[in-house]
C-alpha positions as CSV (number, residue, x, y, z in Angstrom):
1,M,20.3,-15.8,9.5
2,S,17.8,-13.4,7.9
3,S,18.8,-9.8,7.0
4,R,16.6,-8.5,9.9
5,H,18.5,-10.6,12.4
6,A,21.8,-9.9,10.8
7,A,21.1,-6.2,11.0
8,Q,20.1,-6.5,14.7
9,H,23.3,-8.5,15.5
10,A,25.3,-5.9,13.6
11,V,24.1,-3.4,16.1
12,E,25.3,-5.5,19.0
13,E,28.6,-6.4,17.5
14,K,29.6,-2.9,16.3
15,P,28.5,-0.4,18.9
16,S,30.9,2.2,17.5
17,D,29.2,2.2,14.1
18,A,27.3,5.4,13.4
19,A,24.0,3.6,12.7
20,A,24.4,1.4,15.8
21,A,25.1,4.4,18.0
22,N,21.6,5.4,17.4
23,V,20.1,2.2,18.6
24,T,22.0,1.4,21.7
25,D,19.1,1.8,24.1
26,A,15.4,2.4,23.8
27,D,15.4,4.9,26.6
28,D,17.9,7.1,24.9
29,A,15.9,7.4,21.7
30,P,13.7,10.3,22.7
31,A,16.7,12.2,23.9
32,K,18.5,11.7,20.6
33,E,15.5,12.9,18.5
34,N,17.7,14.5,15.8
35,E,20.2,11.6,15.7
36,G,18.6,8.3,16.4
37,L,15.4,6.4,16.0
38,R,12.2,8.3,15.7
39,D,9.9,5.5,14.8
40,V,6.9,4.7,17.0
41,A,8.1,1.1,17.0
42,A,11.7,1.9,17.8
43,D,11.7,0.5,21.3
44,L,10.1,-2.8,20.1
45,F,12.7,-3.0,17.3
46,L,15.5,-2.7,19.9
47,E,14.0,-5.5,21.9
48,I,14.6,-7.9,19.0
49,R,18.1,-8.5,20.4
50,N,16.5,-10.0,23.6
51,Y,15.4,-13.0,21.6
52,S,17.3,-15.5,19.5
53,P,16.4,-15.9,15.8
54,E,15.0,-19.3,16.6
55,E,12.6,-17.8,19.2
56,L,11.4,-15.2,16.8
57,Q,11.0,-17.6,13.9
58,S,8.9,-20.1,16.0
59,E,6.1,-17.6,16.5
60,R,6.2,-15.6,13.3
61,A,3.5,-17.8,11.7
62,V,1.3,-17.4,14.8
63,V,1.6,-13.6,14.6
64,R,0.8,-13.6,10.9
65,K,-2.2,-15.9,11.5
66,K,-3.5,-13.5,14.2
67,L,-3.1,-10.5,11.9
68,D,-4.9,-12.4,9.1
69,C,-7.8,-13.3,11.4
70,I,-8.3,-9.9,13.0
71,V,-6.8,-7.0,11.0
72,M,-7.6,-8.3,7.5
73,P,-11.3,-9.0,8.1
74,I,-11.7,-5.5,9.6
75,I,-10.0,-3.9,6.6
76,C,-12.0,-6.0,4.0
77,I,-15.4,-5.1,5.5
78,T,-14.4,-1.5,5.9
79,Y,-13.4,-1.3,2.3
80,C,-16.6,-3.1,1.2
81,I,-18.9,-0.6,2.9
82,Q,-16.9,2.5,2.0
83,F,-17.1,1.6,-1.7
84,L,-20.8,1.0,-1.2
85,D,-21.0,4.7,-0.2
86,K,-19.4,5.7,-3.5
87,L,-21.8,3.5,-5.5
88,S,-24.9,4.7,-3.6
89,L,-25.4,7.6,-6.0
90,N,-25.2,5.3,-9.0
91,Y,-27.8,2.9,-7.5
92,A,-30.1,5.8,-6.4
93,S,-30.0,7.3,-9.9
94,A,-31.8,4.2,-11.2
95,Y,-34.9,5.4,-9.4
96,S,-36.5,8.8,-8.9
97,L,-33.4,10.6,-7.5
98,I,-32.9,12.7,-10.7
99,P,-36.4,14.1,-11.1
100,D,-37.0,14.4,-7.4
101,L,-34.0,16.7,-6.9
102,G,-34.0,18.4,-10.3
103,L,-30.7,16.8,-11.5
104,E,-31.5,16.7,-15.2
105,G,-28.9,17.6,-17.8
106,H,-25.4,18.3,-16.4
107,R,-26.6,18.6,-12.8
108,Y,-26.3,14.9,-12.2
109,S,-22.7,14.9,-13.6
110,W,-21.8,17.7,-11.2
111,V,-23.4,15.9,-8.2
112,A,-21.2,12.9,-9.2
113,A,-18.1,15.0,-9.6
114,I,-18.4,17.2,-6.5
115,F,-17.7,14.2,-4.3
116,N,-14.2,14.1,-5.9
117,F,-13.8,17.9,-5.4
118,G,-14.1,17.2,-1.7
119,Y,-11.8,14.3,-2.0
120,L,-9.3,16.4,-4.0
121,F,-9.5,19.2,-1.5
122,W,-8.7,17.0,1.5
123,A,-6.4,14.3,0.0
124,I,-3.0,15.8,0.9
125,P,-4.1,17.1,4.4
126,A,-5.7,13.7,5.1
127,N,-2.4,11.9,4.4
128,L,-0.4,14.3,6.5
129,M,-2.9,13.7,9.4
130,I,-2.5,10.0,9.0
131,Q,1.3,10.5,9.6
132,R,0.7,12.5,12.8
133,L,-2.5,10.9,14.4
134,P,-3.2,7.4,15.8
135,I,-4.3,5.7,12.6
136,G,-6.9,3.3,14.0
137,K,-8.7,6.1,15.9
138,Y,-8.5,8.5,13.0
139,T,-9.9,6.1,10.5
140,G,-12.7,5.0,12.8
141,T,-13.7,8.6,13.4
142,M,-13.8,9.2,9.7
143,L,-16.0,6.1,9.3
144,F,-18.4,7.4,12.0
145,T,-18.6,10.9,10.5
146,W,-19.3,9.9,6.9
147,S,-22.0,7.4,8.1
148,I,-23.9,10.4,9.5
149,I,-23.4,12.4,6.3
150,L,-24.7,9.5,4.2
151,C,-27.8,9.2,6.3
152,C,-28.4,12.9,5.8
153,H,-28.7,12.3,2.1
154,A,-32.2,10.8,2.8
155,A,-33.3,14.2,4.1
156,V,-32.0,16.4,1.2
157,Q,-34.6,18.3,-0.7
158,N,-32.8,20.0,-3.6
159,Y,-29.8,20.3,-5.9
160,A,-27.8,22.6,-3.6
161,G,-28.3,20.3,-0.6
162,I,-27.0,17.2,-2.4
163,L,-24.0,19.1,-3.7
164,V,-23.0,20.1,-0.1
165,L,-23.4,16.6,1.3
166,R,-21.5,15.0,-1.6
167,F,-18.6,17.4,-1.1
168,L,-18.4,16.7,2.6
169,L,-18.7,12.9,2.0
170,G,-15.7,13.2,-0.4
171,M,-13.7,15.1,2.3
172,F,-14.2,12.5,5.0
173,E,-13.5,9.6,2.7
174,A,-10.3,11.1,1.4
175,G,-8.1,9.5,4.1
176,I,-9.7,6.0,4.2
177,S,-7.8,4.3,1.3
178,P,-4.3,5.7,2.3
179,A,-5.0,4.9,5.9
180,I,-5.8,1.2,5.0
181,M,-2.6,1.2,2.8
182,S,-0.6,2.4,5.8
183,I,-2.2,-0.2,8.1
184,V,-1.3,-3.0,5.7
185,A,2.3,-1.6,5.4
186,M,2.6,-1.5,9.2
187,F,1.6,-5.1,9.7
188,Y,2.8,-7.0,6.6
189,S,6.1,-7.6,4.9
190,R,6.8,-6.5,1.3
191,S,6.2,-10.0,0.0
192,E,2.9,-10.3,1.8
193,Q,1.5,-6.9,0.9
194,P,0.4,-7.5,-2.8
195,L,-1.9,-10.4,-2.0
196,R,-3.5,-8.7,1.0
197,M,-4.0,-5.4,-0.7
198,C,-5.6,-7.2,-3.7
199,I,-7.9,-9.1,-1.3
200,F,-9.2,-6.0,0.4
201,L,-9.6,-4.1,-2.9
202,G,-11.3,-7.2,-4.2
203,F,-14.0,-6.4,-1.7
204,N,-15.0,-3.5,-4.0
205,G,-16.4,-6.3,-6.1
206,M,-18.3,-7.7,-3.1
207,S,-19.6,-4.2,-2.5
208,T,-20.8,-4.0,-6.1
209,M,-22.6,-7.3,-5.7
210,V,-24.1,-6.4,-2.3
211,G,-25.1,-2.9,-3.6
212,S,-26.7,-4.4,-6.8
213,L,-28.8,-6.7,-4.7
214,L,-29.6,-4.0,-2.1
215,G,-30.6,-1.5,-4.8
216,Y,-32.7,-4.1,-6.6
217,G,-34.4,-5.2,-3.4
218,L,-35.1,-1.7,-2.1
219,G,-36.5,-0.8,-5.6
220,H,-39.4,-3.2,-4.9
221,V,-40.4,-1.5,-1.7
222,N,-43.6,0.2,-2.7
223,H,-45.4,1.1,0.5
224,A,-42.7,2.4,2.8
225,G,-43.8,6.0,2.7
226,I,-40.2,6.9,1.5
227,A,-38.7,6.9,-1.9
228,S,-36.5,4.0,-2.9
229,W,-33.4,6.2,-3.5
230,K,-33.7,7.6,0.1
231,L,-33.9,4.1,1.5
232,I,-30.6,3.3,-0.3
233,F,-28.8,6.1,1.4
234,L,-30.4,5.5,4.7
235,V,-29.6,1.7,4.8
236,I,-26.0,2.1,3.7
237,G,-25.5,5.0,6.1
238,L,-26.7,2.9,9.1
239,M,-24.5,0.0,8.0
240,N,-21.5,2.3,8.2
241,F,-22.6,3.7,11.5
242,V,-22.6,0.3,13.2
243,W,-19.3,-0.7,11.5
244,S,-17.5,2.5,12.7
245,I,-18.1,1.4,16.3
246,V,-16.7,-2.1,15.6
247,F,-13.7,-0.5,13.9
248,L,-12.9,1.9,16.8
249,A,-13.2,-1.0,19.2
250,F,-10.8,-3.5,17.5
251,M,-8.4,-1.8,15.1
252,P,-5.0,-1.0,16.7
253,D,-2.9,2.1,15.8
254,S,0.2,-0.1,15.4
255,A,1.6,-3.4,16.7
256,K,2.6,-1.5,19.8
257,N,-1.0,-1.2,21.1
258,A,-2.5,-4.3,19.4
259,R,-4.4,-5.9,22.4
260,F,-4.6,-9.2,20.7
261,L,-0.8,-9.7,20.6
262,S,1.4,-10.5,23.6
263,H,4.4,-8.4,24.3
264,K,6.7,-10.9,22.6
265,Q,4.4,-11.1,19.6
266,K,4.4,-7.3,19.3
267,V,8.2,-7.5,19.0
268,I,7.9,-10.3,16.4
269,A,5.3,-8.2,14.5
270,I,7.9,-5.4,14.2
271,D,10.6,-7.9,13.3
272,R,8.4,-9.1,10.4
273,V,8.2,-5.7,8.8
274,A,11.7,-4.5,9.5
275,G,12.8,-5.9,6.1
276,N,10.5,-3.4,4.4
277,M,13.3,-0.9,5.0
278,V,10.8,1.9,5.8
279,G,10.4,1.5,9.6
280,V,6.8,1.5,10.8
281,K,5.7,5.1,11.4
282,T,7.2,8.4,12.6
283,K,5.2,11.6,13.5
284,Q,8.0,14.0,12.6
285,Y,7.5,16.2,9.5
286,R,10.6,16.6,7.4
287,P,10.5,19.5,4.8
288,A,13.5,18.0,2.9
289,Q,11.5,14.9,2.1
290,V,8.8,17.1,0.6
291,K,11.3,18.5,-1.9
292,E,12.6,15.0,-2.7
293,A,9.1,13.7,-3.3
294,L,8.3,16.6,-5.7
295,L,11.5,15.9,-7.7
296,D,11.1,12.1,-7.8
297,V,10.0,10.7,-11.2
298,K,8.5,7.6,-9.5
299,V,6.1,9.8,-7.5
300,W,4.9,11.7,-10.6
301,S,4.7,8.5,-12.7
302,L,2.4,6.9,-10.1
303,A,0.4,10.1,-9.8
304,L,-0.3,10.0,-13.5
305,I,-1.4,6.4,-13.2
306,G,-3.7,7.5,-10.4
307,F,-5.2,10.2,-12.7
308,S,-5.7,7.8,-15.6
309,S,-7.4,5.2,-13.3
310,G,-9.5,7.9,-11.7
311,V,-10.9,9.0,-15.1
312,I,-11.9,5.4,-15.8
313,N,-13.3,4.8,-12.3
314,G,-15.2,8.1,-12.3
315,G,-16.9,7.2,-15.5
316,V,-17.8,3.6,-14.8
317,S,-18.8,4.0,-11.1
318,N,-21.2,7.0,-11.8
319,F,-22.5,6.0,-15.3
320,G,-22.5,2.2,-15.2
321,T,-26.3,2.3,-14.7
322,A,-26.8,4.8,-17.5
323,L,-24.7,2.8,-19.9
324,I,-26.6,-0.4,-19.3
325,K,-30.0,1.4,-19.4
326,G,-28.9,2.8,-22.8
327,F,-28.5,-0.8,-24.1
328,G,-32.3,-1.3,-23.7
329,F,-32.7,-2.4,-20.1
330,S,-35.0,-1.0,-17.4
331,G,-33.5,1.0,-14.5
332,I,-34.1,-1.7,-11.9
333,L,-32.7,-4.4,-14.1
334,A,-29.7,-2.2,-15.0
335,T,-28.9,-2.1,-11.3
336,L,-29.0,-5.9,-11.0
337,L,-26.9,-6.4,-14.1
338,Q,-23.9,-4.7,-12.4
339,L,-23.6,-7.7,-10.1
340,P,-21.4,-9.8,-12.4
341,S,-19.0,-6.9,-12.7
342,G,-18.5,-7.1,-8.9
343,A,-18.0,-10.9,-9.1
344,I,-15.3,-10.5,-11.7
345,E,-13.5,-7.9,-9.6
346,F,-13.8,-10.0,-6.5
347,T,-12.2,-12.9,-8.3
348,V,-9.6,-11.3,-10.6
349,V,-8.1,-8.7,-8.3
350,P,-7.0,-11.3,-5.6
351,L,-5.6,-13.5,-8.4
352,C,-3.4,-10.6,-9.5
353,G,-2.2,-10.4,-5.9
354,L,-1.3,-14.0,-6.0
355,A,0.7,-13.5,-9.1
356,A,2.5,-10.5,-7.7
357,T,3.2,-12.4,-4.4
358,Y,4.5,-15.7,-5.6
359,T,6.4,-14.5,-8.8
360,K,9.3,-12.2,-8.2
361,D,9.3,-8.7,-9.6
362,V,6.1,-9.0,-11.7
363,R,4.0,-6.2,-10.2
364,C,4.5,-3.8,-13.1
365,L,4.1,-6.6,-15.6
366,T,0.9,-7.8,-13.9
367,M,-0.5,-4.2,-14.0
368,I,0.1,-4.1,-17.8
369,V,-1.4,-7.5,-18.5
370,V,-4.5,-7.0,-16.3
371,S,-5.2,-3.6,-18.0
372,L,-5.6,-5.3,-21.4
373,A,-9.0,-7.0,-20.5
374,P,-10.9,-3.9,-19.5
375,L,-9.3,-2.0,-22.4
376,G,-10.7,-4.7,-24.7
377,G,-14.1,-4.3,-23.0
378,L,-14.1,-0.5,-23.7
379,L,-13.2,-1.2,-27.3
380,G,-16.1,-3.7,-27.4
381,I,-18.6,-1.1,-26.1
382,R,-17.2,1.5,-28.5
383,L,-17.4,-0.7,-31.6
384,T,-20.4,-3.0,-31.0
385,S,-23.8,-2.0,-32.3
386,L,-26.9,-1.8,-30.0
387,D,-28.3,-4.8,-31.7
388,H,-26.0,-7.0,-29.6
389,R,-27.0,-5.7,-26.2
390,W,-25.8,-8.7,-24.2
391,S,-22.3,-8.4,-25.8
392,L,-22.3,-4.7,-24.7
393,V,-23.3,-5.7,-21.2
394,G,-20.6,-8.3,-21.1
395,S,-18.1,-5.6,-22.1
396,T,-19.2,-3.4,-19.2
397,W,-18.6,-6.2,-16.7
398,L,-14.9,-6.2,-17.6
399,Q,-14.6,-2.6,-16.3
400,G,-14.7,-4.0,-12.7
401,I,-11.1,-5.1,-13.3
402,V,-9.9,-1.5,-13.0
403,G,-9.4,-2.2,-9.3
404,A,-6.4,-4.4,-10.1
405,P,-4.1,-1.7,-11.6
406,I,-5.3,0.7,-8.9
407,I,-4.3,-1.6,-6.0
408,L,-1.0,-2.6,-7.7
409,S,-0.1,1.0,-8.1
410,W,-0.8,1.5,-4.3
411,N,1.5,-1.4,-3.6
412,L,4.2,0.2,-5.7
413,L,3.8,3.3,-3.6
414,A,3.9,1.5,-0.3
415,T,7.0,-0.6,-1.1
416,N,9.1,1.8,-3.2
417,I,8.7,5.2,-1.4
418,A,10.7,5.4,1.8
419,G,10.7,8.3,4.3
420,H,7.4,8.9,6.2
421,T,6.9,12.5,5.1
422,K,7.9,11.7,1.5
423,R,5.5,8.7,1.4
424,S,2.7,10.7,3.0
425,L,3.0,13.4,0.3
426,A,3.4,10.8,-2.5
427,N,0.2,9.1,-1.3
428,G,-1.5,12.5,-1.0
429,L,-0.5,13.4,-4.6
430,W,-1.7,10.0,-5.9
431,F,-5.1,10.4,-4.3
432,A,-5.3,14.0,-5.4
433,F,-4.7,13.1,-9.0
434,Y,-7.0,10.1,-8.6
435,A,-9.8,12.5,-7.4
436,A,-9.1,14.9,-10.3
437,G,-9.4,12.0,-12.7
438,N,-12.7,11.0,-11.2
439,I,-13.9,14.6,-11.7
440,V,-12.9,14.4,-15.4
441,G,-14.4,10.9,-15.7
442,A,-17.8,12.0,-14.3
443,N,-17.9,14.9,-16.7
444,I,-16.8,13.4,-20.0
445,F,-20.1,11.6,-20.2
446,D,-22.3,14.0,-22.1
447,T,-26.0,13.2,-21.9
448,R,-26.4,14.4,-25.5
449,E,-24.3,11.4,-26.6
450,A,-26.5,8.9,-24.8
451,P,-26.8,6.0,-25.1
452,R,-23.3,5.4,-26.8
453,Y,-21.2,8.1,-25.1
454,F,-18.5,7.8,-27.8
455,S,-16.4,10.7,-26.5
456,A,-16.3,9.3,-23.0
457,L,-15.4,5.8,-24.1
458,T,-12.6,7.2,-26.3
459,G,-11.2,9.2,-23.3
460,M,-11.2,6.1,-21.1
461,I,-9.5,4.0,-23.8
462,V,-6.7,6.7,-24.0
463,C,-6.3,6.5,-20.2
464,Y,-5.8,2.7,-20.3
465,C,-3.2,3.1,-23.0
466,A,-1.4,5.8,-20.9
467,M,-1.4,3.6,-17.8
468,I,0.2,0.8,-19.7
469,A,2.9,3.0,-21.2
470,I,3.7,4.8,-17.9
471,T,3.9,1.4,-16.0
472,A,6.3,0.1,-18.6
473,F,8.5,3.2,-18.1
474,L,8.3,2.9,-14.3
475,W,9.4,-0.8,-14.5
476,A,12.4,0.1,-16.7
477,Y,13.4,3.0,-14.6
478,M,13.4,1.1,-11.3
479,A,15.1,-2.0,-12.8
480,W,17.9,0.4,-14.0
481,E,18.2,2.0,-10.6
482,N,18.5,-1.3,-8.8
483,K,21.3,-2.4,-11.2
484,R,23.0,0.9,-10.8
485,R,22.9,0.6,-7.0
486,D,24.3,-3.0,-7.2
487,R,27.2,-1.8,-9.3
488,A,27.9,1.0,-6.8
489,I,28.7,-1.5,-4.0
490,T,32.4,-1.5,-3.4
491,G,35.1,-3.0,-1.1
492,E,33.9,-5.4,1.5
493,Q,30.3,-4.4,1.3
494,T,27.9,-6.9,-0.1
495,V,24.3,-6.6,-1.3
496,R,23.2,-8.3,1.9
497,G,25.2,-5.8,4.0
498,A,23.6,-2.9,2.1
499,E,20.2,-4.4,2.8
500,E,21.0,-4.8,6.5
501,Q,22.0,-1.1,6.7
502,A,18.9,-0.1,4.8
503,I,16.8,-1.8,7.6
504,L,18.4,0.3,10.2
505,E,18.1,3.4,8.1
506,G,14.4,2.7,7.6
507,F,13.9,3.1,11.4
508,K,15.7,6.4,11.2
509,D,13.3,7.7,8.6
510,R,15.7,7.7,5.6
511,T,14.2,8.0,2.2
512,D,14.7,5.5,-0.6
513,K,17.1,7.8,-2.3
514,E,19.1,8.4,0.9
515,S,19.3,4.7,1.7
516,K,21.7,3.2,-0.8
517,G,20.8,-0.3,0.3
518,F,17.2,0.2,-0.6
519,R,16.1,-1.8,-3.6
520,Y,12.9,-1.2,-5.5
521,C,10.1,-3.9,-6.0
522,L,9.3,-4.3,-9.6
């Protein structure tokens, strides 16, 4: 019998138990708001006892296949086109964007950075809204809004106008990545999440490939009566507009309103994720969890990883074209030469997900190992002379792998932070630090150091070293905490019994520190 089923049967067999008293009847849950289940999937969790473990097990594979065929493609395409938005400025800069809008000198750096100021401004509010609002409808609305903003880039006439639009674009994109993280956590078990998260982030690489070809193709449009850089913004904006309608039509807010699942399959979908020990979602805001999040060393360690990866991403995503042009290639060829970087990301990031999925407790180790290749690439760019321009280009291709440590740190957030308010704040802090890192990354490239940008490269090298060190510390800390909790089990209680209790407590919005049966994924 699995721990989920054992936990459910414990509810039936011990109705006097304090935890079981809160799950006696779905209809009583709203009346016991301060005592019992608050989770949006609480009633479906209670219905698990209406089915035998054999009935649930027989359809689990069917439910997972439906989720993989409907939810995952929507997520992957969404992530592809939203990353295309972020790259649009990089591709547009290969053409006449900079002289047309007067972005010479540090102005282009500020246009690249202000997107992240908007992202930083709205990161924590966006995560709190994700907790309280229907996540499918909220995310689809953000997609629709930013598609309009991106189309407006084609009409901008000056430096001030592009600054305003990039700030607004950053605001409306601030909730997308945490929303997709939450959707994956609502539908997939702990063991299934790393691979699926790495797959959808791997579509950043697909976005890089599509964007490179799109930018290259639109750069050859000579008689359209509109500048190539304006066409880039307009085409990507219209792609987002169409996709936002598809997203709103098909993405559910939770298993509870997934139209492609039967009622029994909805119950099974909840049963599948009960073992995550974090419930599904609750709309209640708990101030005590804010304090716990702010005092949790794991939250701040992951936030610092977010900052370091943000510095690297901010530099590479906004100055990739400038770096390659500095090696002696034309602007239009520099755009095309970023395609292999996307292919590497599209391949390597899912492979990291496979490693983290099928090998126990190697997520932190995978983060450390996968950071070494792009670190070596940066050292190559820093130390290789301009006479070896293809070696330099090859080193820049390795920077696409930064997506792997980013997504693995997201997975550590999703699986190791329990309590919905605590996790919302932790996610908000991660993305706020990530946005701050992107601001720094976009501004450490000083045009006076072109084409080598030695100061910027040194800064990114330091950030990779910091990520590796912090990840090693986080792994050691969580391993120590797991062993401490195992040693604390006394009397007749077993590790399995503690896990069963943690499943029940997850549906009561207990944090990872409050739930003593919670164990951290390494």
